N, C-alpha and C positions, 0 to 999 in steps of 0.2 A: 504494500500500500504506500503511495507517495504522500507527501506532506499535505496535499489538498484533498486527501481522502478517496483516491481511486483504488479500488481493489485490484490486486494483480492476479488473483485466482478466485474461483467461485467458493462461496461459503457453504458448508454443509447445512442441511436443514435443521432448524430448531424453532420451537415455539412454546409459549406458555401464556396464560392469562390469569391476572389477579384482579379481584373486585373488592370494593368496600362500600358499604352504605351506612351513613350516619343520619340521625334525625335532621331535618324532617323527611328525608327520602325513605327512611325505615318506617315500617308500619307501627312499631312500638318504640319505646325508649331504649333502643338497642343499637349497637354497632354490629354490623354483619360483615364478616370477612370471608372470602372464598378464593380458592386457587385450584387450577388444573396444572398438574406437572406433566408437561409433554416432553417425552424423552425417547431414546431409541426403542423401537417396538418390542424387543425381547428383553429389555432391562427390567429387573425385578425391583419393586419398591417395598421396603419393609417399614413397619411402625414400631418405634422403640420409645420406652420411657426411662428417664434418668432422674432419680430423686435429687433434691437439694443436697449440696455437699460442701464441707469445709476443707480447705487445702492449706498445707504448710507454706509459709513464705518462701519464695525463691524457686518453687517448682515450676515446671513448664508443661504446656500442652503440646504434645508431639503429634502433629497432624499427619497421621500415616495409615489410617484405616484400622478397623476392628478395635473393640474395647478391651484392650489388654493393659495390664499393669506390670511394670518391671519392679525390681527390688527397691528402687528409690521412691516408689509411689507415683511416678509420672504416668500420665495417661497417654498411651500411644493412639493417636487418633488418625490429612490426606497427603500433605507433602512436606510441610515445614513445622518448626516448633515456634510457639509463641508463649509469652509469659502467662502463667496462671494467676487468677485472682484468688483472694482468700475464701470467697464463698461463691458458689454457682447455684442458680435457681433450678428448681425442678422443671423439666421440659418433656413435652411429648413431640416426637419428630416423625415425619414421613420422609424417607430418604432412599435414594438409590443404594442398594445393599452393599456396594463395593466401597463406599466412601465414609468419611467421618462426619461430615456436615449434614445438611438437610435441604430439601427443596422447599419445605414449608413446615411450620410447627407453631407451638404456643408454649408459654411458660405459666407458672403458678400464679403470676400477678395479672393474668389476662392480656398479655402482649402476644400478638400474632405477627409473623413475618413470612413473606414469600418472595422469591427472587425470579428474575427473568434474564435471559441472555440478550446482549446487545453489542453491536459493533459501532464504533465511532471513528472520528478522525485520529484519535489517539491510538497508536499501534498496540495490538495485544502483546503481552509479554510471553515469550517462549520459555523463560525460566520458571521453574516451579515456585509458586508462592501460595497465597491463600486463594482458594476457590470462593466464588460467591456463595456457594452452599455452606462452606465453612463459616463464612461471615454471618449467615442466617443463624446457625447454631450458637456461635459466640455471642451474637446480639441477644438471643433469647436467654442464654445462660447468665448474662451479666446485666441486663437492663430490666428495671422494674416498671418502666413506662415505655411507650413507643419512642418518646424523645430520648430517653436514656439509652435505649438500644441503638438508636441512630448514632448517638455520640460514640458509643462503643465501636460500631462498625466503621465509622469514618476515621476514628483514631487508629484503629488497626490497619485500615486501608492505607492511610498516609505513611504508617511506619513500615509495613511489610509488603505492600503492593498486592496485586491480584494476578494470577497466572497459573499455568499448568493445564493439562488436558482435562476436559470435563466429560469425557466418554471413556468407557472401558474398552478401548481399541488401540492397536499399535499406532495408527495415524493420529497425531494430536488434533484435538478439537478444542479451540480456545476462544473464549469470549469475555467481555466485560459484563457488568451487571447493573440492573435496576432493581429496586426493592420497594415493596409496599409493606408498611408497618402500621399496626393498629392496636389500640387499647380501648378501654371503656369510654374514653373521653374524646379521642381525636385519632387522626391517621396522618401518616407522613409518606410522601413519595420521595425516594432517594435514588438519584441517577448518577452513574459514575463513568469516568473515562480515564482508564489507568488509575493513578492515585488521586486524580481530581474528581470533584463531585459537586452537586447542587441538590438542594432539598426544598420541598414545599410542604407546608403544614395544611392539612384539610380539617376543618372544624364542622362542616355540615355538607349534606348532599351525598351524591354517589359518584364514583369514578372507577375507571379500570386502567390497567397498563398492559401493553402487549408488544414486547420485543422491539421497542423503539423509544427514543427520547421524547418526552412529553412536556417537560418543564420549560416554559417560555420565559417571560420576564417576571413572573410571580415567584421569585426566589426568596425563600425565608431564611435560608442559611447556605453557606458555600465554603469551599476550600479557600483559604486566605490568599492564595496566589492564582486562583482560577482565571481571573480576567487578565492579569499580567501575562500568564502563560499563553492564553489565547491570542493576545496581541503580539507576543514574541513570535508565535508560529505563523502569523499573518492571517489568522482566521477571523480576527475582529479588528476594526480600525481604532477602537478606543473611544469612538464618538457615538452618541445616541444610546438608545436602550440596549441592554445586553440580554439576549435570549439564549439560554443554554442550548435549547433544541436547535436553533438555527446555526449557532456557532460551531457546535460539536458534532452535528449529524453528518454522515457521509454524503458527499455530493452525489455519488452514484451508489444507490442502495443495493445490497444483495437482494436477489430474487425473494428470499424468504422474508426479509424485512419489508419488502414491498407488499408481500402477501399478508403480513401482520397488520398492515394498515386496514385491510378489509375486516379482519377480526376485531380490531380496535373499534372501528366505526360500528360494527354490528353489536359489540358489547355496549357501547354508548347508547345505541338506540334501544336495546333491551332494558337498560337501566332507566332511561327516560320514560319508556312505556309503563313501567311499574313504579315510578317515583311516587313516594308517599305511601306505598303499599308493599314495600320490599320486606320479605321475611327470609328465613333460612331456606324455606322451600323454593322461593324465587331464585335465589342464588344457585341452589342445587339444579334447578331447571335450566338456568343459563349455562352452567358448566356442562350440562348434558346435551346441549344444543349442537347437533351435527351439521345442520343446514348452514349455520354461520361459520363453521370451521372451528368454533371454540372447543368443541369436543373433537379431538384430532384422531383420525383413523386412516392414516396414509400408509404407503408401502414401507417407508422407513421409520416414521415416527408415529407415536400414538400417545394418548393421555394415559399415563401409567399409574397415576394416583391422584386423588382429589381430596379436598378438605374444605369444610365450611364451619365457621365458628360464630357462636352467638355470644356477644359481650354486652350484658345488660348494664345500663348506666347506673342502676341501683346497686351500690357496692355490696348489699346484703344478699343479692342473688348470685348463684354460681355462673361462671362462664361455661358454656357447653361447646365442646369441639367434636365435630362429626367427620370421621376419616374413613376412606374406603379400603385402603391397603390392597386394592386390586385395580386393574386397568378398566377404562371405559366407564365413566360415571353413569351413563345411560343404562348400563347393565350391571351396576354394582350397588352395594348397600352402604350408606353412610352410617357408621356406627359411633355411638356417643362415648365421650371420655370427659370426666370431670376431675379436677385436681383435689384430692383428699388424701389423708394418711393411708398407709398400708395398701398402696397400689400393687397388684400382683404383676408378675412378668407375663408377657404375651408370646409364648413359644410358637403359637399357631401362625404368627405373622412375622417371625424372626427368621431371617435367612441363616443357613448353616455357616459356620466359621471354618476357614481353611488354613489358619495359622500361617506358618512360614511358606506354605505352598500357594498362598493367595497370589494371583497374577499381579496384583498391585505391588507386591514385594519383590517381584522379579527385576532383574537388571539386564536389558531394558524392560520396562514395565509392559504388561498386557500382551505378552507373546502367546498366551494360552487362554482358554476359556474354562470356566467352572459353572456348575449348575447351582444357581443361587435361589432357586424357587423355594418358597416356604409352603407350608401345608395349605393355607387358605388360597394362595396363588394357584397351586396345582388343582385343587378341587373346583375353584372358580373357572379355570380354563376348561376343565372337563365338562362342567355344566354348560358353558357356552358352546362347546362342540356338540353336546347332546341336544341343545336347543336348535342346532342347525340340521339335525337328522330327521326331525318329524314335527309336524304342527302340534300334535297333542302334547308331546313332551315339552316343547317350547312354551306352550301356553301354561302348562302346569308349573314350570319353573318360574316363569315371569310373574304369574299370579301370586306364587308363594313369596317371591322377593318383594313385590309391591306391597303385599299385605304386611310383611314384617317391617318394611320401611315405614309404612303409615303408623304401625304400632309404636315404633321408636319415636317418631315425630310427635305423636299424640302424648306419649309419656313425658317427653321433654317439655312440651307446652304446659302440661298439668303441673310439672315440677316447678316451672318458673311462675305459674299462676298461684301456686300454693295449695292446689287441690290434690296434690300427690306428695306424700312424704316417704322418702327412702331412708333406710337405716344406713349408718356410716359404711358398713362393709358392702352393702348393696350398691352404694355409690362407687366404692373402690373397684367393685367387680363388673361395673357396667360394660366396659369395652370387652373384657375377657369373655363375659357371658354372651354378649352380642355376637362375637366371633364364633363361639361354640354353636349358637343357634343357627348362624349362617351355614356353618359346615354341615349341620344336620339337614338343612334344606337341600344341599347338593348330594348327600349320600342316601 
């Protein structure tokens, strides 16, 4: 890519969509967050929970995949080490099974974050650094509000940079990132170009982001040298209003980023159509919309995981996070998770560990492939295959899935309305039991 943003080679396909709705766009006094994680078609996404934890001063987070501990107590996590903090928050993550970070997730304080791949005039770094997905997890582990999480991400970005392959394949696939962060009170859009960034605070209404820069002149916070850097590169004259989108966007967009514009516009239209009446079900329906391209089902890429979160503005009500752990939200079940003590492990949605034989630990990396499918992924794929074999079987499975989904949503509505009370352990077991019920539907 030259300094004016002309790509020298085609960019591999990539796509994601994030959504947020705040009052008055939401039907109730709730912030609704949603994301589709669109990744390589055969990539497995697992759901993992990590409790809050205290750490000794001076330890480091080693970003290298798989949750292992060495004798010093350090966490081996995709490519580089960063300094650990004294306390990390409890988090629920939906992530590609081969890496340490996450495509999307939430923490115990009601903060949700999702990321998107983007290419800008700033060249992507070939050296291994932090992935955008690592920054999602780090922001969730360290930020008790959306704004705090944003500050965590930007500080780490400025110090360590972003880079390294974002796909489990021998040929590097590298991009920069945009993020959507939300909590009970507000949302933030954070867009990056290398170590540079701009952010916009959102306090009302609904918006979406889709693999392109969207922040114009309404910049709430930015890298201290952002404008000076743009002027030095010849991308901005230094006169007039400064638009991050116009200054840093590629002049000749990759085909995939051009296609993202159609998804972005479709997402905007769907949000406007339901403005004032947006609920979790609304966002789930948008994420499941194939005609708009928001629910991706192409030859190379597909929606491999989805998440919708309900963040009530009343601090006495619990935040509810609904996660699929399976591909294609139009044919998946969003299962509820609530942060409470004594959360059990979820072995049904945890991919197997390969230790030192994991392809990410090879040198060079990703020269072989392993089977990362977890139990729910396997059974869900078998169910989809069975649905394609006969109309009766297809109808039976679809009706069972729809019935169970409606039961989940009805219970969560009643829980928030106060007409349903669950015991502490019932809350802790919500996600685990929902996965078990889903597995029984398929068997």
